[in-house]
DRENPA-3360 file (N, C-alpha, C; in nm, 2 decimals, always signed):
BEGIN
1 = MGKIYSAL = +12.38/+6.78/+11.06/+12.37/+6.88/+11.01/+12.24/+6.97/+11.02 ~ +12.26/+7.08/+11.02/+12.14/+7.17/+11.09/+12.01/+7.19/+10.97 ~ +11.90/+7.18/+11.01/+11.80/+7.18/+10.91/+11.77/+7.32/+10.89 ~ +11.73/+7.34/+10.77/+11.66/+7.47/+10.73/+11.52/+7.46/+10.70 ~ +11.45/+7.55/+10.75/+11.31/+7.57/+10.74/+11.26/+7.71/+10.68 ~ +11.16/+7.69/+10.56/+11.11/+7.84/+10.52/+10.98/+7.85/+10.60 ~ +10.98/+7.96/+10.66/+10.85/+8.02/+10.69/+10.76/+8.07/+10.62 ~ +10.68/+8.00/+10.58/+10.61/+7.99/+10.46/+10.54/+8.13/+10.42;
9 = LVAYDENG = +10.57/+8.18/+10.32/+10.47/+8.30/+10.27/+10.36/+8.25/+10.20 ~ +10.25/+8.33/+10.23/+10.11/+8.29/+10.17/+10.08/+8.40/+10.04 ~ +10.01/+8.32/+9.93/+10.00/+8.41/+9.80/+9.84/+8.46/+9.85 ~ +9.81/+8.61/+9.85/+9.67/+8.66/+9.84/+9.67/+8.71/+9.70 ~ +9.53/+8.71/+9.68/+9.51/+8.79/+9.55/+9.46/+8.91/+9.56 ~ +9.41/+9.00/+9.47/+9.40/+9.16/+9.47/+9.30/+9.19/+9.57 ~ +9.20/+9.08/+9.60/+9.10/+9.09/+9.70/+9.10/+9.06/+9.84 ~ +9.26/+9.03/+9.85/+9.29/+8.96/+9.99/+9.26/+8.82/+10.03;
17 = EIYEKGLR = +9.20/+8.74/+9.91/+9.16/+8.60/+9.93/+9.30/+8.53/+9.92 ~ +9.29/+8.37/+9.99/+9.43/+8.28/+9.97/+9.41/+8.26/+9.80 ~ +9.50/+8.29/+9.74/+9.50/+8.26/+9.61/+9.60/+8.11/+9.61 ~ +9.53/+8.02/+9.58/+9.60/+7.85/+9.58/+9.68/+7.84/+9.49 ~ +9.71/+7.87/+9.36/+9.79/+7.84/+9.27/+9.89/+7.91/+9.30 ~ +9.91/+8.04/+9.37/+10.05/+8.10/+9.41/+10.10/+7.99/+9.54 ~ +10.00/+8.00/+9.63/+10.04/+7.93/+9.74/+10.13/+7.78/+9.69 ~ +10.05/+7.71/+9.60/+10.10/+7.61/+9.56/+10.24/+7.62/+9.52;
25 = EIVRYNID = +10.25/+7.72/+9.42/+10.39/+7.75/+9.38/+10.50/+7.75/+9.48 ~ +10.46/+7.84/+9.56/+10.58/+7.91/+9.70/+10.63/+7.77/+9.75 ~ +10.50/+7.69/+9.79/+10.54/+7.56/+9.83/+10.65/+7.47/+9.76 ~ +10.63/+7.46/+9.60/+10.73/+7.39/+9.53/+10.84/+7.46/+9.52 ~ +10.85/+7.59/+9.50/+10.98/+7.65/+9.49/+11.06/+7.65/+9.61 ~ +10.99/+7.62/+9.73/+11.09/+7.59/+9.84/+11.13/+7.49/+9.82 ~ +11.07/+7.38/+9.80/+11.10/+7.22/+9.78/+11.20/+7.23/+9.69 ~ +11.18/+7.25/+9.58/+11.24/+7.23/+9.43/+11.39/+7.31/+9.42;
33 = QNKVDGIY = +11.38/+7.43/+9.44/+11.46/+7.53/+9.42/+11.54/+7.55/+9.56 ~ +11.47/+7.58/+9.69/+11.56/+7.62/+9.78/+11.60/+7.52/+9.86 ~ +11.56/+7.39/+9.81/+11.61/+7.26/+9.87/+11.59/+7.26/+10.03 ~ +11.48/+7.31/+10.08/+11.47/+7.30/+10.27/+11.45/+7.16/+10.30 ~ +11.46/+7.17/+10.41/+11.45/+7.03/+10.51/+11.30/+7.04/+10.52 ~ +11.22/+7.17/+10.56/+11.08/+7.16/+10.61/+11.02/+7.29/+10.57 ~ +10.90/+7.31/+10.60/+10.82/+7.42/+10.59/+10.74/+7.44/+10.72 ~ +10.77/+7.58/+10.77/+10.69/+7.58/+10.90/+10.57/+7.70/+10.84;
41 = VGGSTGEN = +10.45/+7.64/+10.85/+10.33/+7.67/+10.81/+10.22/+7.74/+10.92 ~ +10.19/+7.89/+10.89/+10.08/+7.93/+10.97/+10.18/+8.04/+11.07 ~ +10.28/+8.08/+11.01/+10.38/+8.17/+11.14/+10.32/+8.30/+11.09 ~ +10.40/+8.40/+11.14/+10.38/+8.54/+11.09/+10.42/+8.57/+10.96 ~ +10.49/+8.51/+10.92/+10.54/+8.51/+10.72/+10.42/+8.51/+10.65 ~ +10.32/+8.40/+10.72/+10.21/+8.37/+10.62/+10.10/+8.48/+10.64 ~ +10.12/+8.59/+10.75/+10.01/+8.69/+10.79/+9.93/+8.60/+10.85 ~ +9.94/+8.51/+10.93/+9.85/+8.43/+11.00/+9.75/+8.48/+11.11;
49 = FMLDTSEK = +9.80/+8.59/+11.14/+9.69/+8.66/+11.26/+9.62/+8.77/+11.22 ~ +9.60/+8.75/+11.07/+9.48/+8.83/+11.00/+9.40/+8.73/+10.92 ~ +9.42/+8.63/+10.99/+9.31/+8.52/+10.91/+9.23/+8.47/+11.00 ~ +9.09/+8.40/+10.95/+8.99/+8.36/+11.05/+9.03/+8.20/+11.04 ~ +8.97/+8.11/+11.09/+8.98/+7.98/+11.13/+8.98/+7.90/+11.02 ~ +8.87/+7.90/+10.93/+8.85/+7.84/+10.81/+8.97/+7.85/+10.71 ~ +9.02/+8.01/+10.70/+9.12/+8.03/+10.61/+9.27/+7.95/+10.68 ~ +9.29/+7.95/+10.79/+9.42/+7.91/+10.85/+9.40/+7.74/+10.80;
57 = KRIFEIAY = +9.30/+7.67/+10.84/+9.27/+7.55/+10.77/+9.28/+7.50/+10.64 ~ +9.27/+7.62/+10.54/+9.28/+7.58/+10.39/+9.41/+7.57/+10.40 ~ +9.51/+7.67/+10.42/+9.66/+7.70/+10.41/+9.72/+7.56/+10.45 ~ +9.68/+7.53/+10.58/+9.73/+7.36/+10.66/+9.72/+7.27/+10.53 ~ +9.59/+7.26/+10.48/+9.56/+7.16/+10.39/+9.62/+7.17/+10.27 ~ +9.62/+7.28/+10.21/+9.69/+7.29/+10.09/+9.86/+7.28/+10.07 ~ +9.90/+7.33/+10.17/+10.08/+7.29/+10.22/+10.08/+7.12/+10.23 ~ +10.01/+7.06/+10.33/+10.01/+6.93/+10.32/+10.00/+6.88/+10.20;
65 = DETKGAVD = +9.90/+6.90/+10.13/+9.88/+6.85/+10.01/+9.96/+6.86/+9.89 ~ +10.03/+6.99/+9.87/+10.14/+6.99/+9.76/+10.29/+6.93/+9.82 ~ +10.29/+6.93/+9.94/+10.42/+6.87/+10.01/+10.45/+6.75/+10.00 ~ +10.33/+6.64/+10.00/+10.34/+6.48/+10.00/+10.44/+6.44/+10.06 ~ +10.48/+6.48/+10.17/+10.56/+6.40/+10.22/+10.72/+6.41/+10.19 ~ +10.75/+6.52/+10.09/+10.87/+6.55/+10.07/+10.97/+6.63/+10.15 ~ +10.90/+6.72/+10.25/+10.97/+6.80/+10.35/+10.91/+6.73/+10.47 ~ +10.98/+6.79/+10.57/+10.91/+6.83/+10.71/+10.79/+6.91/+10.73;
73 = LIAQVGSV = +10.70/+6.92/+10.77/+10.61/+7.02/+10.79/+10.58/+7.06/+10.95 ~ +10.59/+7.19/+10.98/+10.52/+7.24/+11.15/+10.41/+7.31/+11.10 ~ +10.31/+7.29/+11.20/+10.22/+7.36/+11.18/+10.20/+7.45/+11.30 ~ +10.19/+7.59/+11.30/+10.21/+7.68/+11.39/+10.03/+7.73/+11.41 ~ +9.98/+7.66/+11.51/+9.86/+7.70/+11.55/+9.81/+7.76/+11.68 ~ +9.94/+7.84/+11.75/+9.89/+7.93/+11.83/+9.83/+8.04/+11.79 ~ +9.73/+8.09/+11.89/+9.63/+8.17/+11.88/+9.59/+8.25/+12.01 ~ +9.59/+8.36/+12.03/+9.52/+8.40/+12.15/+9.38/+8.35/+12.19;
81 = NLKEAKEL = +9.33/+8.32/+12.11/+9.19/+8.26/+12.12/+9.24/+8.07/+12.13 ~ +9.24/+8.04/+12.27/+9.29/+7.89/+12.30/+9.21/+7.80/+12.23 ~ +9.06/+7.84/+12.25/+8.98/+7.74/+12.16/+9.02/+7.72/+12.02 ~ +9.05/+7.82/+11.97/+9.08/+7.81/+11.82/+9.19/+7.74/+11.81 ~ +9.32/+7.77/+11.91/+9.44/+7.68/+11.89/+9.44/+7.56/+11.91 ~ +9.33/+7.50/+12.00/+9.29/+7.36/+12.01/+9.24/+7.30/+11.90 ~ +9.14/+7.40/+11.84/+9.06/+7.33/+11.71/+9.16/+7.31/+11.61 ~ +9.27/+7.40/+11.58/+9.35/+7.38/+11.46/+9.47/+7.27/+11.50;
89 = AKFVTELG = +9.50/+7.24/+11.64/+9.59/+7.14/+11.66/+9.51/+7.01/+11.62 ~ +9.42/+7.01/+11.69/+9.32/+6.86/+11.66/+9.33/+6.85/+11.49 ~ +9.28/+6.94/+11.41/+9.26/+6.96/+11.26/+9.38/+6.91/+11.18 ~ +9.49/+6.97/+11.22/+9.63/+6.94/+11.16/+9.70/+6.80/+11.20 ~ +9.65/+6.77/+11.29/+9.71/+6.63/+11.38/+9.65/+6.51/+11.26 ~ +9.48/+6.54/+11.27/+9.42/+6.45/+11.19/+9.44/+6.47/+11.03 ~ +9.49/+6.59/+11.01/+9.56/+6.59/+10.85/+9.67/+6.51/+10.82 ~ +9.76/+6.51/+10.94/+9.87/+6.41/+10.92/+10.00/+6.49/+10.96;
97 = YKTISAVT = +9.97/+6.60/+11.00/+10.12/+6.70/+11.03/+10.17/+6.61/+11.18 ~ +10.29/+6.61/+11.19/+10.35/+6.54/+11.31/+10.39/+6.62/+11.42 ~ +10.42/+6.74/+11.38/+10.48/+6.86/+11.48/+10.39/+6.99/+11.47 ~ +10.35/+7.01/+11.58/+10.29/+7.14/+11.55/+10.39/+7.27/+11.66 ~ +10.34/+7.38/+11.66/+10.41/+7.50/+11.70/+10.31/+7.59/+11.76 ~ +10.31/+7.65/+11.85/+10.23/+7.78/+11.90/+10.32/+7.89/+11.97 ~ +10.26/+7.99/+11.90/+10.34/+8.14/+11.97/+10.28/+8.16/+12.12 ~ +10.35/+8.20/+12.19/+10.31/+8.25/+12.35/+10.16/+8.32/+12.34;
105 = PFYYKFDF = +10.07/+8.31/+12.41/+9.98/+8.39/+12.39/+10.01/+8.54/+12.43 ~ +9.95/+8.63/+12.33/+10.00/+8.77/+12.34/+9.87/+8.87/+12.37 ~ +9.89/+9.00/+12.36/+9.85/+9.11/+12.40/+9.80/+9.13/+12.54 ~ +9.73/+9.03/+12.61/+9.71/+9.04/+12.75/+9.82/+9.01/+12.80 ~ +9.85/+9.04/+12.96/+9.97/+9.05/+13.00/+9.94/+8.90/+13.10 ~ +9.95/+8.80/+13.00/+9.96/+8.65/+13.10/+10.05/+8.63/+13.18 ~ +10.00/+8.58/+13.29/+10.11/+8.54/+13.36/+10.16/+8.39/+13.33 ~ +10.28/+8.37/+13.39/+10.36/+8.23/+13.35/+10.26/+8.10/+13.36;
113 = EEIKSYYN = +10.20/+8.08/+13.49/+10.11/+7.97/+13.51/+9.99/+7.99/+13.40 ~ +9.97/+8.07/+13.31/+9.86/+8.11/+13.22/+9.91/+8.02/+13.10 ~ +10.02/+8.11/+13.08/+10.13/+8.05/+12.97/+10.13/+7.90/+12.96 ~ +10.17/+7.82/+13.06/+10.21/+7.70/+13.08/+10.07/+7.62/+13.06 ~ +9.97/+7.69/+13.12/+9.82/+7.60/+13.10/+9.80/+7.60/+12.96 ~ +9.78/+7.71/+12.89/+9.79/+7.75/+12.76/+9.86/+7.63/+12.66 ~ +9.98/+7.61/+12.70/+10.04/+7.51/+12.61/+10.01/+7.37/+12.65 ~ +9.98/+7.32/+12.78/+9.92/+7.22/+12.82/+9.81/+7.18/+12.75;
121 = SILENVDT = +9.70/+7.28/+12.75/+9.58/+7.26/+12.68/+9.56/+7.21/+12.57 ~ +9.67/+7.28/+12.49/+9.67/+7.24/+12.36/+9.71/+7.10/+12.33 ~ +9.78/+7.08/+12.40/+9.83/+6.95/+12.39/+9.78/+6.83/+12.44 ~ +9.67/+6.86/+12.53/+9.61/+6.74/+12.60/+9.56/+6.65/+12.52 ~ +9.49/+6.69/+12.41/+9.41/+6.58/+12.32/+9.46/+6.55/+12.19 ~ +9.59/+6.59/+12.17/+9.64/+6.55/+12.03/+9.77/+6.48/+12.05 ~ +9.80/+6.38/+11.97/+9.91/+6.31/+11.97/+10.03/+6.35/+11.86 ~ +10.10/+6.47/+11.90/+10.16/+6.54/+11.82/+10.28/+6.58/+11.93;
129 = EMILYSIP = +10.43/+6.62/+11.84/+10.51/+6.69/+11.92/+10.47/+6.85/+11.90 ~ +10.52/+6.93/+12.00/+10.56/+7.07/+11.98/+10.63/+7.15/+11.97 ~ +10.68/+7.24/+11.90/+10.79/+7.32/+11.93/+10.74/+7.47/+11.99 ~ +10.77/+7.51/+12.09/+10.73/+7.65/+12.16/+10.79/+7.73/+12.04 ~ +10.70/+7.87/+12.00/+10.75/+7.95/+11.96/+10.76/+8.10/+12.03 ~ +10.88/+8.09/+12.06/+10.92/+8.24/+12.19/+10.94/+8.37/+12.07 ~ +10.90/+8.47/+12.07/+10.93/+8.57/+11.98/+10.89/+8.71/+12.07 ~ +10.96/+8.74/+12.17/+10.94/+8.85/+12.26/+10.91/+8.99/+12.19;
137 = ALTGVSIS = +10.99/+9.02/+12.09/+10.96/+9.14/+12.02/+10.85/+9.15/+11.99 ~ +10.74/+9.06/+11.92/+10.60/+9.08/+11.87/+10.51/+9.07/+12.01 ~ +10.55/+8.93/+12.08/+10.42/+8.90/+12.17/+10.47/+9.00/+12.32 ~ +10.58/+9.04/+12.33/+10.60/+9.08/+12.46/+10.63/+9.02/+12.58 ~ +10.62/+8.88/+12.55/+10.63/+8.76/+12.63/+10.78/+8.72/+12.64 ~ +10.87/+8.71/+12.73/+10.98/+8.66/+12.78/+11.01/+8.54/+12.84 ~ +11.02/+8.42/+12.82/+11.03/+8.32/+12.87/+11.21/+8.28/+12.93 ~ +11.18/+8.27/+13.07/+11.32/+8.23/+13.13/+11.38/+8.09/+13.13;
145 = EDQFAELF = +11.50/+8.05/+13.14/+11.56/+7.91/+13.15/+11.48/+7.85/+13.20 ~ +11.46/+7.89/+13.36/+11.37/+7.79/+13.44/+11.21/+7.77/+13.39 ~ +11.15/+7.88/+13.33/+11.04/+7.87/+13.29/+11.04/+7.75/+13.16 ~ +11.14/+7.77/+13.07/+11.16/+7.68/+12.98/+11.16/+7.52/+13.04 ~ +11.24/+7.53/+13.14/+11.25/+7.39/+13.21/+11.09/+7.32/+13.24 ~ +11.02/+7.42/+13.28/+10.88/+7.38/+13.36/+10.78/+7.35/+13.23 ~ +10.81/+7.39/+13.10/+10.72/+7.40/+13.00/+10.78/+7.24/+12.96 ~ +10.90/+7.21/+12.94/+10.94/+7.10/+12.90/+10.92/+6.96/+12.96;
153 = ENPKIVGI = +10.88/+6.98/+13.11/+10.81/+6.88/+13.20/+10.68/+6.79/+13.09 ~ +10.65/+6.86/+13.00/+10.54/+6.80/+12.94/+10.62/+6.73/+12.80 ~ +10.61/+6.61/+12.81/+10.70/+6.52/+12.73/+10.67/+6.56/+12.56 ~ +10.57/+6.64/+12.54/+10.52/+6.63/+12.41/+10.58/+6.76/+12.37 ~ +10.64/+6.86/+12.46/+10.72/+6.99/+12.40/+10.85/+6.93/+12.40 ~ +10.91/+6.94/+12.26/+11.03/+6.91/+12.23/+11.14/+6.98/+12.17 ~ +11.08/+7.11/+12.18/+11.18/+7.21/+12.13/+11.12/+7.34/+12.14 ~ +11.18/+7.45/+12.08/+11.18/+7.61/+12.08/+11.21/+7.65/+11.95;
161 = KFTAGDFY = +11.13/+7.72/+11.89/+11.15/+7.83/+11.79/+11.22/+7.96/+11.84 ~ +11.34/+7.98/+11.86/+11.40/+8.09/+11.94/+11.43/+8.21/+11.85 ~ +11.35/+8.29/+11.87/+11.32/+8.42/+11.76/+11.33/+8.54/+11.88 ~ +11.48/+8.55/+11.93/+11.51/+8.64/+12.03/+11.67/+8.68/+11.99 ~ +11.73/+8.78/+12.04/+11.83/+8.81/+12.04/+11.91/+8.78/+12.16 ~ +11.87/+8.73/+12.26/+11.92/+8.72/+12.39/+12.00/+8.56/+12.37 ~ +12.16/+8.59/+12.32/+12.25/+8.48/+12.31/+12.30/+8.44/+12.43 ~ +12.29/+8.50/+12.56/+12.29/+8.47/+12.68/+12.21/+8.35/+12.72;
169 = LLERVRNR = +12.07/+8.38/+12.70/+11.95/+8.29/+12.72/+11.97/+8.17/+12.62 ~ +11.99/+8.20/+12.53/+12.02/+8.05/+12.42/+12.13/+7.96/+12.47 ~ +12.25/+8.04/+12.50/+12.36/+7.92/+12.54/+12.31/+7.84/+12.67 ~ +12.26/+7.93/+12.76/+12.22/+7.86/+12.88/+12.10/+7.76/+12.85 ~ +12.01/+7.79/+12.77/+11.92/+7.68/+12.74/+11.98/+7.56/+12.64 ~ +12.07/+7.61/+12.56/+12.14/+7.49/+12.48/+12.21/+7.40/+12.58 ~ +12.27/+7.45/+12.65/+12.36/+7.36/+12.76/+12.27/+7.28/+12.85 ~ +12.15/+7.36/+12.90/+12.10/+7.29/+12.99/+12.01/+7.18/+12.93;
177 = FPDKIIYS = +11.96/+7.19/+12.82/+11.86/+7.09/+12.73/+11.90/+7.04/+12.60 ~ +12.02/+6.98/+12.64/+12.09/+6.91/+12.49/+12.01/+6.82/+12.40 ~ +11.91/+6.78/+12.49/+11.83/+6.68/+12.40/+11.70/+6.74/+12.33 ~ +11.67/+6.88/+12.35/+11.56/+6.96/+12.29/+11.61/+7.00/+12.15 ~ +11.53/+7.02/+12.07/+11.55/+7.09/+11.95/+11.52/+7.25/+11.96 ~ +11.63/+7.29/+11.90/+11.61/+7.48/+11.90/+11.65/+7.50/+11.74 ~ +11.56/+7.56/+11.71/+11.55/+7.64/+11.60/+11.61/+7.77/+11.63 ~ +11.69/+7.86/+11.54/+11.69/+8.00/+11.52/+11.58/+8.04/+11.47;
185 = GFDEMLLP = +11.53/+8.14/+11.49/+11.43/+8.23/+11.43/+11.46/+8.34/+11.38 ~ +11.58/+8.43/+11.38/+11.62/+8.57/+11.35/+11.75/+8.52/+11.22 ~ +11.68/+8.53/+11.10/+11.80/+8.51/+10.99/+11.91/+8.59/+10.99 ~ +11.90/+8.72/+11.06/+12.02/+8.82/+11.05/+12.09/+8.74/+11.15 ~ +12.06/+8.66/+11.25/+12.15/+8.63/+11.35/+12.19/+8.49/+11.34 ~ +12.17/+8.43/+11.23/+12.20/+8.27/+11.21/+12.33/+8.24/+11.24 ~ +12.44/+8.32/+11.20/+12.56/+8.27/+11.24/+12.60/+8.28/+11.40 ~ +12.58/+8.36/+11.47/+12.60/+8.33/+11.62/+12.52/+8.23/+11.67;
193 = AVSLGVDG = +12.37/+8.20/+11.61/+12.29/+8.12/+11.67/+12.34/+7.95/+11.65 ~ +12.39/+7.95/+11.54/+12.47/+7.82/+11.50/+12.57/+7.80/+11.58 ~ +12.67/+7.90/+11.61/+12.80/+7.89/+11.68/+12.71/+7.83/+11.82 ~ +12.64/+7.87/+11.87/+12.58/+7.82/+12.00/+12.53/+7.68/+12.00 ~ +12.52/+7.60/+11.85/+12.48/+7.49/+11.86/+12.31/+7.45/+11.82 ~ +12.25/+7.55/+11.78/+12.11/+7.52/+11.72/+12.10/+7.43/+11.62 ~ +12.00/+7.34/+11.65/+11.95/+7.23/+11.57/+11.92/+7.26/+11.41 ~ +11.88/+7.39/+11.38/+11.84/+7.42/+11.23/+11.80/+7.61/+11.26;
201 = AIGSTFNV = +11.72/+7.60/+11.18/+11.68/+7.74/+11.15/+11.56/+7.77/+11.09 ~ +11.45/+7.86/+11.10/+11.33/+7.89/+11.03/+11.33/+8.02/+11.00 ~ +11.31/+8.05/+10.89/+11.30/+8.21/+10.87/+11.23/+8.24/+10.71 ~ +11.18/+8.37/+10.72/+11.10/+8.42/+10.61/+11.19/+8.46/+10.50 ~ +11.30/+8.50/+10.52/+11.41/+8.52/+10.40/+11.44/+8.39/+10.35 ~ +11.45/+8.28/+10.41/+11.47/+8.15/+10.36/+11.38/+8.12/+10.20 ~ +11.27/+8.18/+10.21/+11.21/+8.16/+10.09/+11.26/+8.18/+9.96 ~ +11.37/+8.29/+9.99/+11.44/+8.31/+9.86/+11.58/+8.28/+9.87;
209 = NALKARAT = +11.63/+8.26/+10.02/+11.78/+8.28/+10.06/+11.81/+8.14/+10.13 ~ +11.73/+8.05/+10.12/+11.77/+7.93/+10.20/+11.90/+7.88/+10.18 ~ +11.92/+7.86/+10.03/+12.08/+7.79/+10.00/+12.18/+7.87/+10.11 ~ +12.18/+7.99/+10.10/+12.31/+8.06/+10.15/+12.31/+8.02/+10.29 ~ +12.18/+8.04/+10.38/+12.16/+7.99/+10.52/+12.22/+7.84/+10.53 ~ +12.20/+7.76/+10.45/+12.27/+7.61/+10.46/+12.40/+7.61/+10.45 ~ +12.45/+7.72/+10.35/+12.59/+7.72/+10.33/+12.68/+7.80/+10.46 ~ +12.60/+7.85/+10.53/+12.65/+7.91/+10.66/+12.65/+7.83/+10.72;
217 = FEAVEKGD = +12.56/+7.73/+10.77/+12.56/+7.63/+10.86/+12.66/+7.53/+10.84 ~ +12.68/+7.52/+10.73/+12.79/+7.40/+10.67/+12.94/+7.46/+10.68 ~ +12.96/+7.59/+10.67/+13.09/+7.63/+10.68/+13.13/+7.65/+10.83 ~ +13.02/+7.70/+10.95/+13.04/+7.64/+11.09/+13.07/+7.53/+11.12 ~ +13.01/+7.44/+11.07/+13.02/+7.29/+11.12/+13.15/+7.24/+11.07 ~ +13.25/+7.27/+10.95/+13.36/+7.27/+10.93/+13.45/+7.35/+10.98 ~ +13.44/+7.47/+11.07/+13.49/+7.54/+11.14/+13.58/+7.64/+11.07 ~ +13.51/+7.67/+10.95/+13.54/+7.78/+10.86/+13.47/+7.90/+10.88;
225 = LVEARKLQ = +13.51/+7.97/+11.02/+13.45/+8.10/+11.04/+13.46/+8.22/+10.96 ~ +13.56/+8.21/+10.88/+13.61/+8.32/+10.79/+13.48/+8.33/+10.69 ~ +13.47/+8.23/+10.64/+13.36/+8.20/+10.52/+13.21/+8.21/+10.58 ~ +13.19/+8.17/+10.70/+13.07/+8.15/+10.77/+13.06/+8.32/+10.79 ~ +13.13/+8.40/+10.83/+13.09/+8.53/+10.86/+13.08/+8.63/+10.71 ~ +13.15/+8.59/+10.62/+13.14/+8.63/+10.44/+12.99/+8.57/+10.41 ~ +12.96/+8.48/+10.45/+12.82/+8.45/+10.41/+12.67/+8.49/+10.47 ~ +12.73/+8.53/+10.62/+12.63/+8.60/+10.68/+12.63/+8.75/+10.66;
233 = SESNDLIT = +12.74/+8.80/+10.63/+12.74/+8.95/+10.58/+12.65/+8.95/+10.45 ~ +12.70/+8.87/+10.37/+12.60/+8.86/+10.20/+12.43/+8.87/+10.26 ~ +12.41/+8.76/+10.35/+12.24/+8.75/+10.39/+12.22/+8.87/+10.43 ~ +12.29/+8.92/+10.53/+12.24/+9.05/+10.59/+12.24/+9.18/+10.53 ~ +12.34/+9.15/+10.41/+12.27/+9.27/+10.30/+12.16/+9.28/+10.23 ~ +12.12/+9.12/+10.22/+12.01/+9.14/+10.15/+11.91/+9.13/+10.22 ~ +11.93/+9.12/+10.37/+11.78/+9.15/+10.45/+11.77/+9.25/+10.50 ~ +11.88/+9.38/+10.48/+11.87/+9.51/+10.50/+11.79/+9.55/+10.40;
241 = DLLSNGLY = +11.83/+9.51/+10.24/+11.77/+9.57/+10.13/+11.61/+9.53/+10.15 ~ +11.59/+9.41/+10.17/+11.43/+9.39/+10.19/+11.37/+9.45/+10.30 ~ +11.43/+9.48/+10.39/+11.35/+9.54/+10.51/+11.35/+9.67/+10.48 ~ +11.43/+9.74/+10.39/+11.41/+9.90/+10.36/+11.32/+9.90/+10.29 ~ +11.27/+9.81/+10.19/+11.17/+9.81/+10.09/+11.02/+9.75/+10.12 ~ +11.02/+9.68/+10.23/+10.89/+9.63/+10.28/+10.92/+9.49/+10.26 ~ +10.92/+9.42/+10.38/+10.98/+9.31/+10.36/+10.90/+9.17/+10.27 ~ +10.76/+9.17/+10.33/+10.71/+9.07/+10.28/+10.64/+9.12/+10.13;
249 = NTIKLLLA = +10.64/+9.26/+10.10/+10.60/+9.27/+9.98/+10.74/+9.24/+9.88 ~ +10.82/+9.26/+9.91/+10.95/+9.25/+9.82/+11.00/+9.11/+9.83 ~ +10.97/+9.03/+9.92/+10.98/+8.88/+9.93/+10.89/+8.82/+9.79 ~ +10.80/+8.86/+9.80/+10.68/+8.83/+9.69/+10.71/+8.87/+9.55 ~ +10.77/+8.98/+9.57/+10.80/+9.05/+9.42/+10.91/+8.97/+9.34 ~ +11.01/+8.95/+9.47/+11.13/+8.88/+9.43/+11.10/+8.74/+9.36 ~ +11.00/+8.67/+9.44/+10.93/+8.53/+9.38/+10.92/+8.53/+9.24 ~ +10.82/+8.64/+9.23/+10.76/+8.69/+9.10/+10.86/+8.69/+8.99;
257 = ELGVDAQY = +10.96/+8.74/+9.02/+11.10/+8.77/+8.92/+11.17/+8.62/+8.92 ~ +11.14/+8.54/+9.00/+11.19/+8.39/+9.01/+11.07/+8.29/+8.96 ~ +10.99/+8.35/+8.86/+10.90/+8.28/+8.83/+10.79/+8.22/+8.90 ~ +10.76/+8.26/+9.05/+10.68/+8.19/+9.13/+10.56/+8.33/+9.15 ~ +10.44/+8.28/+9.12/+10.32/+8.37/+9.14/+10.24/+8.40/+9.27 ~ +10.36/+8.49/+9.34/+10.33/+8.49/+9.48/+10.24/+8.61/+9.52 ~ +10.19/+8.68/+9.42/+10.08/+8.80/+9.45/+10.11/+8.86/+9.55 ~ +10.02/+8.92/+9.63/+10.00/+9.01/+9.72/+9.99/+8.98/+9.87;
265 = CREPMKKP = +10.00/+9.07/+9.95/+9.97/+9.06/+10.10/+9.83/+9.09/+10.14 ~ +9.80/+9.07/+10.25/+9.65/+9.09/+10.26/+9.65/+9.23/+10.35 ~ +9.55/+9.28/+10.33/+9.53/+9.41/+10.41/+9.51/+9.39/+10.55 ~ +9.55/+9.50/+10.63/+9.59/+9.64/+10.63/+9.75/+9.66/+10.56 ~ +9.80/+9.54/+10.52/+9.93/+9.54/+10.46/+9.88/+9.62/+10.32 ~ +9.99/+9.69/+10.26/+9.98/+9.76/+10.17/+10.02/+9.70/+10.04 ~ +9.95/+9.72/+9.90/+9.98/+9.66/+9.79/+10.13/+9.72/+9.76 ~ +10.24/+9.66/+9.69/+10.35/+9.75/+9.65/+10.31/+9.85/+9.56;
273 = NDEQRART = +10.42/+9.96/+9.58/+10.38/+10.06/+9.48/+10.50/+10.07/+9.38 ~ +10.46/+10.17/+9.28/+10.59/+10.13/+9.16/+10.73/+10.13/+9.20 ~ +10.75/+10.21/+9.31/+10.88/+10.27/+9.35/+10.94/+10.13/+9.43 ~ +10.86/+10.06/+9.52/+10.89/+9.95/+9.54/+10.90/+9.84/+9.43 ~ +10.86/+9.85/+9.33/+10.84/+9.75/+9.22/+11.00/+9.73/+9.18 ~ +11.02/+9.87/+9.16/+11.13/+9.92/+9.08/+11.26/+9.86/+9.16 ~ +11.26/+9.92/+9.27/+11.37/+9.85/+9.40/+11.36/+9.74/+9.36 ~ +11.29/+9.64/+9.39/+11.28/+9.50/+9.39/+11.35/+9.45/+9.27;
281 = KEIYKKYF = +11.32/+9.51/+9.15/+11.42/+9.48/+9.01/+11.56/+9.50/+9.06 ~ +11.62/+9.60/+9.12/+11.74/+9.63/+9.14/+11.78/+9.52/+9.26 ~ +11.71/+9.48/+9.36/+11.74/+9.39/+9.40/+11.76/+9.26/+9.36 ~ +11.68/+9.21/+9.28/+11.67/+9.09/+9.22/+11.80/+9.10/+9.13 ~ +11.83/+9.20/+9.05/+11.97/+9.19/+8.94/+12.07/+9.18/+9.07 ~ +12.08/+9.27/+9.19/+12.18/+9.25/+9.26/+12.23/+9.11/+9.33 ~ +12.15/+9.04/+9.37/+12.15/+8.91/+9.45/+12.11/+8.80/+9.36 ~ +12.03/+8.80/+9.27/+11.98/+8.68/+9.18/+12.00/+8.67/+9.04;
289 = NQ = +12.03/+8.78/+8.99/+12.07/+8.78/+8.87/+12.22/+8.81/+8.81 ~ +12.31/+8.78/+8.87/+12.43/+8.85/+8.85/+12.52/+8.81/+8.74;
% end
C-alpha cells in the first residue's frame, strides 16, 4: 500500500512569526482527520525558504513533539547554504528524525559533481536515511537516470521525492532501482505516478485532501482504473480551484473552515483579501460541506 505524506503547512501570525498553536493544530489534523502515514516537514509548502535557521529548527521541534511517533516524519534540511543544511541535518538527527530530505542546491548553476558533493557532505556526519528532493520547475536542476545512479552509490540515499512531470524518466528510474523509495510530488499527477509504481506521495493539498489521495492509490492497486480516474479528476477540480484562488492562503482558509487555526502566510506572500475569503467559502461548500 502506498504511503501518503502531507507536506506540512506552517501557521504564521499577523506579524509573520511562527504561530505554534496553529502549527500544532495542523499537525494534529493531518494525523487525526487526514489519516496520513507521515508528514514532510520543512518543504516548500511550509514556506521554508523564507525562514532563518532558528525558525526552521523550531518548526522541526514542534512537529516532532506534536507527532510523538504517531506517524513517520521526514525533515527537509536542504538549503543553498550548505553549512546550514549540515547544521539542520545534525539537529534533526539528534532530535530523533530517522529520515531527512534535501532539495537540490538552487539559484546558482551548480554542476553535477557539486550537487553530488552537496548531498554526500550533508550525510557524512549523520546517521539518517535521505530522500532526495527533485523539483526542477523551482530549482532549475534536472537529474538524469545515470546521475540518480551515482547519487544512490551513497547507501544512506534511499529514495527520491520526484516532483516532476517527466514520466519517461520516472519509469526508467523505477525500473532500474526497484529497491529505492520513490514518492510522487505532484498532487495533480498522482494517478499516472501510481500507475508507474511509486511507493507513495507527498503533497501540499493532502493537508485537506489526503483521504482522496489514498483512495486513488487503493483504486489503482485494485485495478479499478475507472474509479482511479474519477478520483483524480475530483482531486484536480479541487486543485484547480485552489490554484486559481492562491494555493497556500486558500488551503489555510479551508483549514480554518474545518476548525484548524492555520492563520496566515509569511510575507512577501500576501494576506488573503475579501474576495479570496469569499471564494474559499464557496470551495469549502463545494468539496467539504456537501
